[in-house]
C-alpha angles and dihedrals in degrees: 000000000000129000110325112257094224092055091047087054090050095051096102092050093047091048088051091055089048093052092047089055091044092055091051107043123175133195134238113316094348092088094124097135092044093048091049090050091051095046092049091052093047092052091047090052090056100249110179093230134013119189123187131191099042111148086008098294106013124123129212125190122193122209117186120208128230088274137009105205091134096049087215126150124197120195122213117192134202127173121229109190130101134211135257093250130124107239118238102179098100089212122154090245095045119142116291091197114088113238095006129094143154094253096155103049098252087136087060093045091052094046094049092051090048089053091050090047091055091049093047092047090051098046106026088189095162141080110238135022137294125214111201106203123203109189132197129211104025090145098079101316100091093231090165090059091048091055092046092049088049087065098254098147094049096039094056097029093238109185099179134011136203135194135189134201131186118236124203114221095035116105112275114271096002122130129230129184142150135193117245125015110015106159125025131248116248130205125179131213139188118201122194112197111197123197135147118284125224148138116313088228091063108042090156089069093053139057102232112219090185091065092044092048092047090053090049091054091054096041093052089068090063087071088067096040101037111018106037125074105264089223091057128078124239131152123194114189130182103203103170133041115178134167129194093250140041094199119125095222105041128090103212127229094232146014126202123210126190133185150122142262118212130186143142102235133061089224093059090041091057091044091052093052095046096046094044091055092047096045093047097048096042095045091050092047092050089057096045096257133114125231128205117197125204105192115196114190113217138182119331120234116286105242119188117216111237100231094044090048088059091050091051093046092051092051091048091049091054089055103038103024094231135042134194100231097179104047113163116264117257124233092214116095133236130192092217079091089083092058090049089053089054100048136358118275147117142247120222133190126222120202116250094191125225101345136130113282120266116272089034123121091234096050118125129179110239110238090201087074092062100089092050094045096047091043090053091057092048094045092048091055094045094047095044093047107024116190113252 
């Protein structure tokens, strides 16, 4: 079964919603306008229940099928928040909010799920219920966790949950998935290396935190090369190196490093944290400095459940004809992981074609992906809960 005719007919409307959202992006949990837009659409579609304010600003719509002999509920999730990036596309529907843009395609994710919700509310060709989940604060705010902790899964009786993300560089409208770890965990750290400042002409009278911090940067890579299993995957990045002065002739008192650790297993995640703390403190001590470490746990790895991955792949195959079922894992992180820890489910990627990468000022969601993405949602519901 290819793209559903009704959703192909709706493409222009769905793209219009997407561009409206794109022009009015909002950050983190402050997605009040976006959430109101979503809730208004869901009520207009005739959803049986629309609940706002879950996980602070999340929205859930419930659509009941023609029958409910199974008593089964499938959750479909889209994220709503944008990024603190100045848009550089120059498009007519470009962001009207300075310094904020939909640079990750969450506008497209929201619009596609809205399109699927309208279709499902019109047809109701399934036995069970669908919970369409619109989540805030994916970009660093753990909005998925907030919705789970707000009792979403229990409140709506969600038995399995699915998410979808666009991916630039993959062929437009194609689907890509894998069982097991799909997106990496991410933890953040801030290291303050304290020494003793002084004149650059007399380093022997100072304790140079720049030298100590530089040694820490290099030594951290030995965790990957000499402590971690070579068959595992772990990335340690130092992304910021700042001292208290920009002067040419002053040795500063302190240097601050920031970065992330990413991996796919809890064992490597724990190893990374333990070894980072040991390497940092001992390297600093060896050079006469002192290091303070602020460890900030982030999202766990996104791990697809095997059975639900097969369900998602089958629905995608019905839409696209072919599916990549062993796509490489991605080192980026995704807070849909929290929903997958709560109930079984899977996370699938849809190709965005030849576009700028996500989180780039020139990124643009490809509206030509809308019929395939919305059809996938509808097909997943109809194949998981076929009408009797």
